[in-house]
Gaussian input, Z-matrix of N, CA and C with variables (Angstrom, degrees):
# hf/3-21g

backbone

0 1
 N
 C     1     B1
 C     2     B2     1     A1
 N     3     B3     2     A2     1     D1
 C     4     B4     3     A3     2     D2
 C     5     B5     4     A4     3     D3
 N     6     B6     5     A5     4     D4
 C     7     B7     6     A6     5     D5
 C     8     B8     7     A7     6     D6
 N     9     B9     8     A8     7     D7
 C    10    B10     9     A9     8     D8
 C    11    B11    10    A10     9     D9
 N    12    B12    11    A11    10    D10
 C    13    B13    12    A12    11    D11
 C    14    B14    13    A13    12    D12
 N    15    B15    14    A14    13    D13
 C    16    B16    15    A15    14    D14
 C    17    B17    16    A16    15    D15
 N    18    B18    17    A17    16    D16
 C    19    B19    18    A18    17    D17
 C    20    B20    19    A19    18    D18
 N    21    B21    20    A20    19    D19
 C    22    B22    21    A21    20    D20
 C    23    B23    22    A22    21    D21
 N    24    B24    23    A23    22    D22
 C    25    B25    24    A24    23    D23
 C    26    B26    25    A25    24    D24
 N    27    B27    26    A26    25    D25
 C    28    B28    27    A27    26    D26
 C    29    B29    28    A28    27    D27
 N    30    B30    29    A29    28    D28
 C    31    B31    30    A30    29    D29
 C    32    B32    31    A31    30    D30
 N    33    B33    32    A32    31    D31
 C    34    B34    33    A33    32    D32
 C    35    B35    34    A34    33    D33
 N    36    B36    35    A35    34    D34
 C    37    B37    36    A36    35    D35
 C    38    B38    37    A37    36    D36
 N    39    B39    38    A38    37    D37
 C    40    B40    39    A39    38    D38
 C    41    B41    40    A40    39    D39
 N    42    B42    41    A41    40    D40
 C    43    B43    42    A42    41    D41
 C    44    B44    43    A43    42    D42
 N    45    B45    44    A44    43    D43
 C    46    B46    45    A45    44    D44
 C    47    B47    46    A46    45    D45
 N    48    B48    47    A47    46    D46
 C    49    B49    48    A48    47    D47
 C    50    B50    49    A49    48    D48
 N    51    B51    50    A50    49    D49
 C    52    B52    51    A51    50    D50
 C    53    B53    52    A52    51    D51
 N    54    B54    53    A53    52    D52
 C    55    B55    54    A54    53    D53
 C    56    B56    55    A55    54    D54
 N    57    B57    56    A56    55    D55
 C    58    B58    57    A57    56    D56
 C    59    B59    58    A58    57    D57
 N    60    B60    59    A59    58    D58
 C    61    B61    60    A60    59    D59
 C    62    B62    61    A61    60    D60
 N    63    B63    62    A62    61    D61
 C    64    B64    63    A63    62    D62
 C    65    B65    64    A64    63    D63
 N    66    B66    65    A65    64    D64
 C    67    B67    66    A66    65    D65
 C    68    B68    67    A67    66    D66
 N    69    B69    68    A68    67    D67
 C    70    B70    69    A69    68    D68
 C    71    B71    70    A70    69    D69
 N    72    B72    71    A71    70    D70
 C    73    B73    72    A72    71    D71
 C    74    B74    73    A73    72    D72
 N    75    B75    74    A74    73    D73
 C    76    B76    75    A75    74    D74
 C    77    B77    76    A76    75    D75
 N    78    B78    77    A77    76    D76
 C    79    B79    78    A78    77    D77
 C    80    B80    79    A79    78    D78
 N    81    B81    80    A80    79    D79
 C    82    B82    81    A81    80    D80
 C    83    B83    82    A82    81    D81
 N    84    B84    83    A83    82    D82
 C    85    B85    84    A84    83    D83
 C    86    B86    85    A85    84    D84
 N    87    B87    86    A86    85    D85
 C    88    B88    87    A87    86    D86
 C    89    B89    88    A88    87    D87
 N    90    B90    89    A89    88    D88
 C    91    B91    90    A90    89    D89
 C    92    B92    91    A91    90    D90
 N    93    B93    92    A92    91    D91
 C    94    B94    93    A93    92    D92
 C    95    B95    94    A94    93    D93
 N    96    B96    95    A95    94    D94
 C    97    B97    96    A96    95    D95
 C    98    B98    97    A97    96    D96
 N    99    B99    98    A98    97    D97
 C   100   B100    99    A99    98    D98
 C   101   B101   100   A100    99    D99
 N   102   B102   101   A101   100   D100
 C   103   B103   102   A102   101   D101
 C   104   B104   103   A103   102   D102
 N   105   B105   104   A104   103   D103
 C   106   B106   105   A105   104   D104
 C   107   B107   106   A106   105   D105
 N   108   B108   107   A107   106   D106
 C   109   B109   108   A108   107   D107
 C   110   B110   109   A109   108   D108
 N   111   B111   110   A110   109   D109
 C   112   B112   111   A111   110   D110
 C   113   B113   112   A112   111   D111
 N   114   B114   113   A113   112   D112
 C   115   B115   114   A114   113   D113
 C   116   B116   115   A115   114   D114
 N   117   B117   116   A116   115   D115
 C   118   B118   117   A117   116   D116
 C   119   B119   118   A118   117   D117
 N   120   B120   119   A119   118   D118
 C   121   B121   120   A120   119   D119
 C   122   B122   121   A121   120   D120
 N   123   B123   122   A122   121   D121
 C   124   B124   123   A123   122   D122
 C   125   B125   124   A124   123   D123
 N   126   B126   125   A125   124   D124
 C   127   B127   126   A126   125   D125
 C   128   B128   127   A127   126   D126
 N   129   B129   128   A128   127   D127
 C   130   B130   129   A129   128   D128
 C   131   B131   130   A130   129   D129
 N   132   B132   131   A131   130   D130
 C   133   B133   132   A132   131   D131
 C   134   B134   133   A133   132   D132
 N   135   B135   134   A134   133   D133
 C   136   B136   135   A135   134   D134
 C   137   B137   136   A136   135   D135
 N   138   B138   137   A137   136   D136
 C   139   B139   138   A138   137   D137
 C   140   B140   139   A139   138   D138
 N   141   B141   140   A140   139   D139
 C   142   B142   141   A141   140   D140
 C   143   B143   142   A142   141   D141
 N   144   B144   143   A143   142   D142
 C   145   B145   144   A144   143   D143
 C   146   B146   145   A145   144   D144
 N   147   B147   146   A146   145   D145
 C   148   B148   147   A147   146   D146
 C   149   B149   148   A148   147   D147
 N   150   B150   149   A149   148   D148
 C   151   B151   150   A150   149   D149
 C   152   B152   151   A151   150   D150
 N   153   B153   152   A152   151   D151
 C   154   B154   153   A153   152   D152
 C   155   B155   154   A154   153   D153
 N   156   B156   155   A155   154   D154
 C   157   B157   156   A156   155   D155
 C   158   B158   157   A157   156   D156
 N   159   B159   158   A158   157   D157
 C   160   B160   159   A159   158   D158
 C   161   B161   160   A160   159   D159
 N   162   B162   161   A161   160   D160
 C   163   B163   162   A162   161   D161
 C   164   B164   163   A163   162   D162
 N   165   B165   164   A164   163   D163
 C   166   B166   165   A165   164   D164
 C   167   B167   166   A166   165   D165
 N   168   B168   167   A167   166   D166
 C   169   B169   168   A168   167   D167
 C   170   B170   169   A169   168   D168
 N   171   B171   170   A170   169   D169
 C   172   B172   171   A171   170   D170
 C   173   B173   172   A172   171   D171
 N   174   B174   173   A173   172   D172
 C   175   B175   174   A174   173   D173
 C   176   B176   175   A175   174   D174
 N   177   B177   176   A176   175   D175
 C   178   B178   177   A177   176   D176
 C   179   B179   178   A178   177   D177
 N   180   B180   179   A179   178   D178
 C   181   B181   180   A180   179   D179
 C   182   B182   181   A181   180   D180
 N   183   B183   182   A182   181   D181
 C   184   B184   183   A183   182   D182
 C   185   B185   184   A184   183   D183
 N   186   B186   185   A185   184   D184
 C   187   B187   186   A186   185   D185
 C   188   B188   187   A187   186   D186
 N   189   B189   188   A188   187   D187
 C   190   B190   189   A189   188   D188
 C   191   B191   190   A190   189   D189
 N   192   B192   191   A191   190   D190
 C   193   B193   192   A192   191   D191
 C   194   B194   193   A193   192   D192
 N   195   B195   194   A194   193   D193
 C   196   B196   195   A195   194   D194
 C   197   B197   196   A196   195   D195
 N   198   B198   197   A197   196   D196
 C   199   B199   198   A198   197   D197
 C   200   B200   199   A199   198   D198
 N   201   B201   200   A200   199   D199
 C   202   B202   201   A201   200   D200
 C   203   B203   202   A202   201   D201
 N   204   B204   203   A203   202   D202
 C   205   B205   204   A204   203   D203
 C   206   B206   205   A205   204   D204
 N   207   B207   206   A206   205   D205
 C   208   B208   207   A207   206   D206
 C   209   B209   208   A208   207   D207
 N   210   B210   209   A209   208   D208
 C   211   B211   210   A210   209   D209
 C   212   B212   211   A211   210   D210
 N   213   B213   212   A212   211   D211
 C   214   B214   213   A213   212   D212
 C   215   B215   214   A214   213   D213
 N   216   B216   215   A215   214   D214
 C   217   B217   216   A216   215   D215
 C   218   B218   217   A217   216   D216
 N   219   B219   218   A218   217   D217
 C   220   B220   219   A219   218   D218
 C   221   B221   220   A220   219   D219
 N   222   B222   221   A221   220   D220
 C   223   B223   222   A222   221   D221
 C   224   B224   223   A223   222   D222
 N   225   B225   224   A224   223   D223
 C   226   B226   225   A225   224   D224
 C   227   B227   226   A226   225   D225
 N   228   B228   227   A227   226   D226
 C   229   B229   228   A228   227   D227
 C   230   B230   229   A229   228   D228
 N   231   B231   230   A230   229   D229
 C   232   B232   231   A231   230   D230
 C   233   B233   232   A232   231   D231
 N   234   B234   233   A233   232   D232
 C   235   B235   234   A234   233   D233
 C   236   B236   235   A235   234   D234
 N   237   B237   236   A236   235   D235
 C   238   B238   237   A237   236   D236
 C   239   B239   238   A238   237   D237

   B1=1.4546
   B2=1.5627
   B3=1.2759
   B4=1.4603
   B5=1.4841
   B6=1.3564
   B7=1.4979
   B8=1.4594
   B9=1.4058
   B10=1.4440
   B11=1.5254
   B12=1.2799
   B13=1.4815
   B14=1.5604
   B15=1.3932
   B16=1.4526
   B17=1.5015
   B18=1.3463
   B19=1.4972
   B20=1.5273
   B21=1.3661
   B22=1.4317
   B23=1.5745
   B24=1.3760
   B25=1.4511
   B26=1.5820
   B27=1.2919
   B28=1.4629
   B29=1.5349
   B30=1.3434
   B31=1.4510
   B32=1.5037
   B33=1.2913
   B34=1.5147
   B35=1.5028
   B36=1.3592
   B37=1.4284
   B38=1.5154
   B39=1.2932
   B40=1.4890
   B41=1.5275
   B42=1.3577
   B43=1.4642
   B44=1.4980
   B45=1.3575
   B46=1.4550
   B47=1.5363
   B48=1.2987
   B49=1.4293
   B50=1.5192
   B51=1.2572
   B52=1.4864
   B53=1.5470
   B54=1.3386
   B55=1.4597
   B56=1.5379
   B57=1.3158
   B58=1.4600
   B59=1.5382
   B60=1.3152
   B61=1.4609
   B62=1.5793
   B63=1.3115
   B64=1.5254
   B65=1.5069
   B66=1.3589
   B67=1.4190
   B68=1.5102
   B69=1.3154
   B70=1.4164
   B71=1.5928
   B72=1.3012
   B73=1.4114
   B74=1.4958
   B75=1.3711
   B76=1.3992
   B77=1.5254
   B78=1.3566
   B79=1.4718
   B80=1.4973
   B81=1.3627
   B82=1.4733
   B83=1.4400
   B84=1.3549
   B85=1.4211
   B86=1.5292
   B87=1.4082
   B88=1.4684
   B89=1.5235
   B90=1.4094
   B91=1.4697
   B92=1.4832
   B93=1.3393
   B94=1.4685
   B95=1.5147
   B96=1.3510
   B97=1.4452
   B98=1.5405
   B99=1.2899
   B100=1.4929
   B101=1.4994
   B102=1.2940
   B103=1.5281
   B104=1.4973
   B105=1.3421
   B106=1.4431
   B107=1.4529
   B108=1.3490
   B109=1.4180
   B110=1.5526
   B111=1.3216
   B112=1.4885
   B113=1.5311
   B114=1.2968
   B115=1.5229
   B116=1.4739
   B117=1.2442
   B118=1.5129
   B119=1.4454
   B120=1.3349
   B121=1.4627
   B122=1.5714
   B123=1.2689
   B124=1.4988
   B125=1.4817
   B126=1.2910
   B127=1.4611
   B128=1.4542
   B129=1.3315
   B130=1.4655
   B131=1.4777
   B132=1.3776
   B133=1.4645
   B134=1.5297
   B135=1.2390
   B136=1.5225
   B137=1.5369
   B138=1.3304
   B139=1.5226
   B140=1.5465
   B141=1.2814
   B142=1.4742
   B143=1.5441
   B144=1.3461
   B145=1.5017
   B146=1.5351
   B147=1.3346
   B148=1.4806
   B149=1.5114
   B150=1.3394
   B151=1.4952
   B152=1.5114
   B153=1.3394
   B154=1.4536
   B155=1.5384
   B156=1.3183
   B157=1.4373
   B158=1.5530
   B159=1.2922
   B160=1.4683
   B161=1.4967
   B162=1.3164
   B163=1.4517
   B164=1.5023
   B165=1.3118
   B166=1.4637
   B167=1.5559
   B168=1.2756
   B169=1.4560
   B170=1.4885
   B171=1.2660
   B172=1.4912
   B173=1.5375
   B174=1.2960
   B175=1.4527
   B176=1.4605
   B177=1.3185
   B178=1.4524
   B179=1.5514
   B180=1.3225
   B181=1.5009
   B182=1.4769
   B183=1.3548
   B184=1.4415
   B185=1.5352
   B186=1.3509
   B187=1.4267
   B188=1.5728
   B189=1.2744
   B190=1.4886
   B191=1.4321
   B192=1.3474
   B193=1.4905
   B194=1.5146
   B195=1.3120
   B196=1.4502
   B197=1.5278
   B198=1.3724
   B199=1.4160
   B200=1.5099
   B201=1.3015
   B202=1.4472
   B203=1.5239
   B204=1.3736
   B205=1.4191
   B206=1.5344
   B207=1.3111
   B208=1.4753
   B209=1.4904
   B210=1.2942
   B211=1.4784
   B212=1.5598
   B213=1.3413
   B214=1.5616
   B215=1.4863
   B216=1.3555
   B217=1.5077
   B218=1.5008
   B219=1.3507
   B220=1.4768
   B221=1.5798
   B222=1.3195
   B223=1.3930
   B224=1.5570
   B225=1.3529
   B226=1.4614
   B227=1.5538
   B228=1.3368
   B229=1.4536
   B230=1.5410
   B231=1.3108
   B232=1.4683
   B233=1.5375
   B234=1.2855
   B235=1.4338
   B236=1.5057
   B237=1.3728
   B238=1.4775
   B239=1.4270
   A1=106.70
   A2=115.49
   A3=120.06
   A4=109.89
   A5=115.75
   A6=121.07
   A7=108.86
   A8=119.98
   A9=123.12
   A10=107.85
   A11=121.68
   A12=125.39
   A13=105.89
   A14=117.51
   A15=118.69
   A16=113.69
   A17=114.43
   A18=119.12
   A19=111.09
   A20=116.54
   A21=121.75
   A22=111.12
   A23=114.19
   A24=120.78
   A25=108.33
   A26=116.42
   A27=120.03
   A28=113.02
   A29=115.78
   A30=119.71
   A31=112.50
   A32=117.18
   A33=118.83
   A34=111.32
   A35=114.91
   A36=119.59
   A37=117.19
   A38=116.58
   A39=121.02
   A40=108.52
   A41=115.47
   A42=119.01
   A43=112.36
   A44=116.91
   A45=118.56
   A46=111.44
   A47=117.53
   A48=119.09
   A49=112.59
   A50=117.10
   A51=126.24
   A52=109.97
   A53=114.44
   A54=119.77
   A55=111.97
   A56=118.42
   A57=123.42
   A58=107.08
   A59=118.25
   A60=121.89
   A61=109.50
   A62=112.51
   A63=114.92
   A64=109.22
   A65=119.09
   A66=120.61
   A67=111.69
   A68=117.50
   A69=121.61
   A70=110.11
   A71=117.97
   A72=124.03
   A73=109.28
   A74=118.86
   A75=122.78
   A76=117.22
   A77=113.92
   A78=117.33
   A79=114.72
   A80=113.21
   A81=122.26
   A82=117.22
   A83=114.23
   A84=120.38
   A85=108.39
   A86=113.93
   A87=117.46
   A88=112.72
   A89=114.06
   A90=122.53
   A91=111.25
   A92=117.71
   A93=119.25
   A94=106.88
   A95=115.62
   A96=123.61
   A97=109.39
   A98=114.59
   A99=121.29
   A100=113.71
   A101=117.54
   A102=120.30
   A103=107.38
   A104=111.67
   A105=124.30
   A106=108.93
   A107=119.69
   A108=122.51
   A109=109.28
   A110=116.41
   A111=120.76
   A112=108.99
   A113=111.92
   A114=118.45
   A115=108.93
   A116=119.68
   A117=121.89
   A118=117.85
   A119=118.57
   A120=121.91
   A121=111.54
   A122=118.36
   A123=120.13
   A124=112.16
   A125=116.65
   A126=119.41
   A127=112.01
   A128=118.37
   A129=126.43
   A130=107.66
   A131=112.95
   A132=120.25
   A133=105.55
   A134=117.62
   A135=123.87
   A136=110.31
   A137=112.53
   A138=118.85
   A139=107.32
   A140=114.85
   A141=123.81
   A142=113.62
   A143=115.22
   A144=120.33
   A145=107.06
   A146=113.52
   A147=118.26
   A148=107.64
   A149=113.70
   A150=120.14
   A151=110.24
   A152=119.01
   A153=123.69
   A154=107.16
   A155=114.25
   A156=120.15
   A157=111.60
   A158=116.99
   A159=118.10
   A160=113.26
   A161=118.16
   A162=123.98
   A163=110.52
   A164=120.94
   A165=123.51
   A166=107.62
   A167=118.46
   A168=122.38
   A169=112.22
   A170=117.97
   A171=123.36
   A172=110.26
   A173=116.73
   A174=121.04
   A175=110.84
   A176=120.45
   A177=125.94
   A178=109.09
   A179=113.89
   A180=118.26
   A181=110.84
   A182=120.73
   A183=124.40
   A184=109.10
   A185=115.31
   A186=116.75
   A187=116.15
   A188=113.50
   A189=118.17
   A190=115.73
   A191=115.70
   A192=121.29
   A193=113.12
   A194=117.81
   A195=120.51
   A196=110.66
   A197=116.70
   A198=120.84
   A199=115.99
   A200=116.86
   A201=117.99
   A202=119.31
   A203=114.96
   A204=119.22
   A205=107.55
   A206=114.74
   A207=121.49
   A208=112.58
   A209=118.12
   A210=123.40
   A211=114.75
   A212=111.74
   A213=116.00
   A214=111.39
   A215=117.81
   A216=122.12
   A217=113.07
   A218=117.04
   A219=122.57
   A220=109.44
   A221=118.61
   A222=121.68
   A223=107.86
   A224=114.70
   A225=117.10
   A226=106.84
   A227=111.41
   A228=118.58
   A229=109.20
   A230=114.77
   A231=115.05
   A232=107.09
   A233=114.08
   A234=121.13
   A235=109.08
   A236=114.69
   A237=119.19
   A238=114.45
   D1=137.53
   D2=179.08
   D3=-66.57
   D4=163.68
   D5=-178.79
   D6=-68.63
   D7=-34.18
   D8=178.24
   D9=-61.18
   D10=-47.61
   D11=-176.59
   D12=-66.56
   D13=-40.00
   D14=-178.48
   D15=-63.85
   D16=-36.72
   D17=177.04
   D18=-63.79
   D19=-41.86
   D20=179.51
   D21=-59.16
   D22=-44.45
   D23=-175.68
   D24=-71.03
   D25=-44.56
   D26=179.75
   D27=-60.83
   D28=-36.16
   D29=179.90
   D30=-60.53
   D31=-29.25
   D32=176.50
   D33=-125.03
   D34=40.51
   D35=179.11
   D36=-57.92
   D37=-33.86
   D38=-177.45
   D39=-66.63
   D40=-41.53
   D41=176.66
   D42=-65.49
   D43=-37.96
   D44=-179.96
   D45=-70.07
   D46=-36.49
   D47=176.76
   D48=-61.34
   D49=-44.11
   D50=178.27
   D51=-59.19
   D52=-47.56
   D53=-178.98
   D54=-68.29
   D55=-42.85
   D56=179.90
   D57=-61.63
   D58=-44.83
   D59=-176.27
   D60=-67.17
   D61=-35.26
   D62=176.60
   D63=-64.39
   D64=-45.42
   D65=179.02
   D66=-60.43
   D67=-44.32
   D68=-176.75
   D69=-65.50
   D70=-38.54
   D71=175.79
   D72=-62.99
   D73=-37.80
   D74=179.75
   D75=-62.04
   D76=-27.89
   D77=172.90
   D78=-97.00
   D79=13.11
   D80=-177.15
   D81=56.63
   D82=41.07
   D83=174.61
   D84=-83.79
   D85=148.70
   D86=174.39
   D87=-96.71
   D88=14.00
   D89=172.78
   D90=-91.79
   D91=140.15
   D92=173.32
   D93=-138.72
   D94=147.00
   D95=176.63
   D96=-76.29
   D97=129.32
   D98=175.66
   D99=-88.12
   D100=-48.53
   D101=-178.78
   D102=-167.33
   D103=164.65
   D104=178.36
   D105=-119.55
   D106=133.28
   D107=-179.99
   D108=-138.45
   D109=156.85
   D110=-178.52
   D111=-106.56
   D112=140.77
   D113=172.69
   D114=-130.39
   D115=-172.44
   D116=-178.80
   D117=-67.51
   D118=-11.96
   D119=177.67
   D120=-104.17
   D121=-7.55
   D122=-176.92
   D123=144.03
   D124=-130.69
   D125=176.69
   D126=-122.24
   D127=156.79
   D128=173.75
   D129=-126.88
   D130=138.21
   D131=177.98
   D132=-112.06
   D133=114.04
   D134=178.93
   D135=-86.55
   D136=134.07
   D137=179.70
   D138=-116.10
   D139=165.01
   D140=-179.86
   D141=-70.11
   D142=-26.17
   D143=178.82
   D144=-142.44
   D145=176.18
   D146=172.11
   D147=-67.20
   D148=126.63
   D149=-177.16
   D150=-80.95
   D151=146.24
   D152=171.71
   D153=-80.20
   D154=166.00
   D155=177.40
   D156=-56.01
   D157=-41.82
   D158=179.32
   D159=-61.94
   D160=-36.89
   D161=176.01
   D162=-67.35
   D163=-38.25
   D164=-179.22
   D165=-72.09
   D166=-32.36
   D167=177.57
   D168=-68.97
   D169=-37.03
   D170=174.62
   D171=-63.11
   D172=-44.72
   D173=179.50
   D174=-67.64
   D175=-43.56
   D176=177.63
   D177=-57.09
   D178=-50.65
   D179=-178.45
   D180=-60.19
   D181=-41.23
   D182=178.44
   D183=-59.23
   D184=-51.20
   D185=-177.26
   D186=-62.85
   D187=-34.30
   D188=173.73
   D189=-65.77
   D190=-27.76
   D191=-175.85
   D192=-88.81
   D193=-3.48
   D194=177.69
   D195=-62.43
   D196=133.99
   D197=-177.32
   D198=-66.75
   D199=-33.66
   D200=-179.76
   D201=-97.35
   D202=16.68
   D203=-178.18
   D204=-121.47
   D205=136.29
   D206=173.24
   D207=-67.32
   D208=106.46
   D209=-173.97
   D210=-61.62
   D211=-27.31
   D212=178.72
   D213=-73.34
   D214=-10.69
   D215=-179.34
   D216=-97.49
   D217=-6.59
   D218=-177.76
   D219=-76.00
   D220=117.94
   D221=-178.42
   D222=-83.91
   D223=161.45
   D224=-178.50
   D225=-69.93
   D226=149.13
   D227=175.68
   D228=-70.79
   D229=148.98
   D230=178.50
   D231=-158.28
   D232=158.42
   D233=175.27
   D234=-82.67
   D235=144.00
   D236=177.48
   D237=-67.40

């Protein structure tokens, strides 16, 4: 994710955390997002546990659908 996109996401990180957690709760996941932070490669979303592929896909889909983010610049979710 470009630094421009990262700044847009970080500016509203509290809203994004709430929305991601709502989506994860909707699929009855026991994972929840703790916080979002920016590093030199883009943004990282920290969760309370190791996320399953379905959880990562929900987060990726949410990030791609943000109005102020270039969807072509969203990298695939992955485990560290």
